[in-house]
N, C-alpha and C positions, 0 to 999 in steps of 0.2 A: 250899284246906285241906277237909277232909271236913265235913260237917255233922251234928252227933248228933241222935239221934232229938229230945229235948227241945229242941234250938235250932228246930225246926221250929213251935214253938210260942210263940216268945218272942223271935227276932231280928226287925229291921225287914224288912218284907216285899221291899221293892224289892231289898235286898242279899241276900237270902234266895234272890228269883228269879233272879238274876245267878249266884249260885252255884253253884243247880242247873240252870239253863236253859244257861248256859255250856258247861259239860261236855258234855251231851247234847245240845247243838245241836255240839260239836264231833265227838262220836262219831258222829251220824249224818252229818255232813258227810264224815267219812272212809268211811262206808260208802256214802254216795253217790257220792264221787268211785270208792270202790272198783269199783260198778256201772258207773259212767260210763265210766271208763279200761276195764274189762272190754269194755264194748259196743265202743268206739273200737277197741279190740285185733282182737275181733271183727271187727268192720266193715272193717278195714282190711285187715287178714292175710287172712281169710277171703272175705268179700263179705258184700253187703248181706242175702241170702237166710239167711246166718249169723245177723245182728240178728232176721231175722224167726222164726226157727226158737228163738232165747233168747226171745222177746217170747212163744211159744205154751208153753214148757215152764215157766218161772220162777211164773207162776199158779197152776199144779199142784205145785211144790214149795210155794212161799208159802203155799200154803193147808193144807197138812198142816203145816206148820211153826209157822205163826200159833196153833195148837192151843197151842204152849208161850207166845206172845207172849199169848195172851188168857187162858190161865190164871195167867202172871205179872202182868197187869194188873189183871185181878178179884179174885186172891189178893191182890196188893198194895196194893188197898183195904180189902181185910179188914185185911191185916197193919199197914196205916199207923194205920186207926183204933184197931186193938189196943192199938198201942204208943201212942196218943195218949190211950187210957183207962188204961195201965197196966195193960194185961192179958198178960203176956208169956209168959206158957204158953200161951193162944189166938195169940199171934204165932206161937211155934213149931212149934204143932201146923198153922197154915196152912200153915207154908214146908214142912215134911214131907210133907204131903199134896198140896202144888203140885208137889213133886218125883215122885210116885207116879203122880199121875195122869197129866202130860207126858211121861213115858217110855215108861209104857204105850199110851197115845192114839197117839204120835208113832207108835211102831213098829207099831201094828196099820194103823196107815192107809201107810204107808210097804209095808207088805207087800202090802196091797191095791194100791198104786200099781205094785209090779212085776209081780202077775199081770196085771193088766189096764192094762199099757202102752199097748198101741196104740190101745185104745180113748178110753183117757184123752188121749192126744194127736189123734186124731181129732175129739174132743169139744170141745179147745180152740182148734181151729181149725190142725191141722197139715196142711193141703192140698196137693196140688200137689208141687212141687219142694220144699216146706219139710220133710215128712216125714222125708226121710232123716237130713238134719243135726240136726232134734229128738230123731231117736231116739237117734242118737249121743250128745248131749249127756244125754239123760234118765237114763240107766242109773248112772252115775255120781254124781249129784247126789240122787236118790233114796235110795241107801243111806248118805246122808250127813244125811239129814231128821232124825232124831232125834237128834242131835248139836245140829242147829241150834236143835231147839225147846228143848232144855234150855238152850242158850244164851240165847234169846230169852226163857223164862221166869227165870232168873236174873239177867237184865239188868234186868229191872223189880225184882226184888225187892232187888239193889244199890241200885238207884234208891228206894225204898221206904225204906230203911234212912238215907237221906242221903247215902249215898257215890257223889255222881256222879262223881267225877274215876274212880273205879275203873270204873264204868259206861262212862265214856268209853273206856278202857284196853281193855275188851270187845270195842268197835267197831272200833277204831283196829288192833290187834293181825291178826285176819285181812283187814284190806283190804291192810293190806302183804304180808302173806303170799301173798295171791291176786295181789297185782299181781306179785310177783316171778315167782310161780310161771307166771304167763302166759305172761312173756317166755321164761320157760324152755320150758316145757310146746308153745307156740304157734309162736313166733319161730325159737327154737334147735332144738327137738326134730322141730317140724311134726307135731304130733299134732292139729293141727285141731279139730274140735267136741269129741273125746273130752280133749284137753288141755285145753282151757277148764274141761272140766266138774269136771278131775279139780282140776285147782287150785282153784276154788272148794270143792269136798269136803273137802281137806288144811285151808284156813283154816277152813272149819266146825269140824272138829276141833281145830285149835289156841285156837280161840274157848274149845270147851270146856274144855279144860283149865285156861286162866286163869282162868272163873268156878269151876271145882272148887279151883283154889288160893286163890281168895279165900274160899270160904266155909270152907276148912277154918283157915285161918291169919289172915284179918282182918274176917271177920264178927263183928257183934255178935249175930246169931242162930246159939248154939251147940247143935246137935242133937244128942239121944242117941238109940240104938236102940230105946227106946221112945218116942220121938214117929214111928214110921215104923208105922204103924197108923190104918187108915182110920176118921175120923172123920165121922160124915154129916152133922150138921148143918153143920160147916165145909165139907163138899164142896159140899153146895147152895146155900150162900152162893156160896161161888167160882165154882159153876156158872151162876149167878145173873148174876153181874156178869161172868163170863167170856164166858160166852153174847154179851154185848154184843159184845166186841172180834170173836169167832168168826164172830158173824154179820155186821159190818160185812167180815170179809175174805172171807166166804163169797159175799157180795155181790161184791164186788169181783170174784171167781173169773167169778161168772155175766155180770158185766159184760166181763170180759175175754173170755168166750166170746162173748157177744154180738156186741162190738167186733169180734174176730178173723173172724167168718163174716160181718160186715157190710161191713168193710173189704176182704176179699176177693171179696166179690160186687160192690162198686162199684169197686175199685180194685185188685185182682190182689196178689200178693205183694209189691208195692213199696210200696203202701198200708199194711201189716202192719210193714213196716220203718219207715215213716213215723211210726207210733205207738210203734213202739219205742225211736225215739230220742226221743219227745215224753216217753214213758211216766218214762225216766231222768231227762230235764230237771225234770220235776214233783220227783220225789225229791230230785234235787239241788240247786234252785231254791229250793225249800222249807224248805230244814234247819231254818234259823232258827227258823221257826214252828214246825217241827215240837219242836224242842228245848224252845222256850217253853211247850209243850203238855206235852212230858213234864215238865219241871221244875217247872211247875204243878201237878201231878197228888198228888205226896206233900205238897205244904205244905196244898194245899186239904184234903187226904184228914186227915191229921192235926189242924190245927186244927177240921176239921168233927167228928173225933171227940172232940175237948177241949171242944167247944160255946164255940169261939170265933169266933162269927159273922161279927163287924166284921172280924176277920183274913182270914175267907174271901173277904167281899165285896170286901176291899181286894186281894186275888191277883187276883181275877175282871178287876178293873178294871186294875191296872196289865199282868196280860199280855195283854188284849185291845190295850191302847195302843200296847206296845213290841212287840207281834206285827204291827199292822196297818201301823206306821210301817215295818218292814222288808218288809213285801208289797208295800206300795207301790213302794217302791225297786227291788225284785226286778221287778215289772212293766214298770217303765221300761226297766230293762237289756235285758229279753225285748224289748220293741218295738225298740229300737234295734239289737240286734244278734243277730237272732234268723239271718239268714243265714249270717255266721261261724261261728255257733255249730254251726250243723249241717254247714258243711263241715270241721270236724274230726272227724267220724263216718265218712263216706264218702267216695268219689269218685265213685258212682252219679249220673249227670247226673238222673236223673228224680226219685229222693229227693231230691235237692239242690234240684232247683226246685219239688216240690210240700211240701216240709216246714216252711219260714220263716211260711207265712201260717198254717197249720194250728196253727202254735206259738203265734203271737199270740192265736189267737182262744182256744184251752183257756186260754189265761192271763190271758185279759182282765178276769176278776172278783176274780183273786187280791188286789187289794188290801183286800177286803171278808171273806175267808175266816176271818180271824182269829175272828169273831164266832162263827161255827160251829163251829170245833174247840175253844175254850176254852170256850164253852158245853156241848156235847157231854161234854166232858171233866169238866166240873163236877159233872155228874149222877154221872158213874159215880165220881169219887172220894167222892162224898157216899153211894156205894151205892144209889142209885134208878135201877135195873136197867132199869125199867120205860120211863120217859123216857130212861136213856141209850142204850139201844138203840134206841126210836123214832127220835131226834135224829141218829144216828148212821148210822142206814140211811138218814135223807131224801134224804141226795144222789144214791147211788147207785142206792139202792134204789125210791124214789118218783119222782124227778124224772130222772135220766140214763139209766135202763134204757129208759123208757117213750118221753124224746126221741130216743136213738139209734133204737129200733123203729120211730118214726115218720117223724123229718125227713128221713130220707136218701131216703123214697117219693117228696117234694116237691122237696128239695135236691142230693139223689146224695150224692158224699162230704162238701161243703161242711155239709150236715144234720149229719154225725157229729161234726165240729169247734165249731160252734156251740151244739150240745149242752150241752159244757163250761160256759160262760159262763152259760148259762140255769138249769141245774142248780143252780152257786152260788149265784146270785141267790135262786133260791126256797128253798133250805133255809138260807139264812143270815137271810132274813128270818122264817122258821119257827122257828129256834133262838132270836134276838133276842127273839121273842115270849114263848117260854117261860123264860128267862134273866130279861127285867127280870122278870116276873111272880114269880118264885121270889125276886129281890133286895128286891122291894118287902113280899112278905108272908113268905118263909121264915127269911131271914137278915137278922132286925133285932135279934137278942139283943146283948148286949154280952157282953165275955168274963166278966162276973159274973152273966149271965144273966139280966140285968133286959131291960124292955121299954125 
């Protein structure tokens, strides 16, 4: 059952988190399964080089489309707090400005991607034999990026309204469409990389149609033409918080560039294919933790806006507890079944031999990542953009990128894989320090505003 905005401030936190996190987790699961099966189809029906090509292209398209995610998450924080403070007009103006910002920015960057495609592909690591399949995959995908950006933005607003089940459907629909079209275009019609890209592009458009239908017929946010004008104080507030998410994706893209070039240097095309499998498993295996984080955001944002700080503190504690338990279970599963998992993706003996140990190392610190994810999400939900930015960038920007640049010089390809758990531990310690300090000094008011 959908949660109304008011219920975000009154229902039991554990029940509320389950209502918000379970649909979010299911949505992420289907999105992850979509990417996972897409990779399996590409690897089994086209080859391991195709996995390497997808690994090069997706960071480019996700960087551009993440403008929508960033505006959705940042604006969602503004919108949740506005609803919590009973400022409906501000919420509506925020939403309208998000739509305009997302469409304009995503379209401009997609056009730049088309005009400078070769340069982008080379920058992101499309070297040697990877370039040809990467270029074939790139063009249909880049044309669909504005629709994907609007989907990402809209999905976060649906969740900010408390309508987690509809947000889940928005992620499930393109997954089914993409998997079905993959079979048609790759297996039956033998369209290769172009077919894989075409299937993804059509699935993004179908997601856009569903999100459009939701806001026209199901949303509490009923926009009028008068709301569609740029409101610069709101744009400034959205941008400050959106910069957190977009900076994170920007750093992830920089990391992808460095990783792809480092992997190619120390292990060739096969090592990029190895990381392609690992990155898909990271998204798939951690879906419940990401779902809890997304479910946590509107709860924390609404209650912070309503100055119900005890509920905010409880939501942090419950979210970390649930996410940590699930992450520990996932780690044990990866530890035991790494080799069978890898064999699903490819028949290439080199990739099958190299991937299991790399997968175990990358997941080694996953039981503690809940603190880092929930901690950074809290500061974003509370509208504290600078701390949110600092903590969000800590893992990839402050720790992982330097480690990937340094460790392979001493340990070769093993240095890349061991960099991941070291970065996880360091960023978790940093986030834990700031979160503990915040909970002891800032979140000390009761619902009545008394110390």
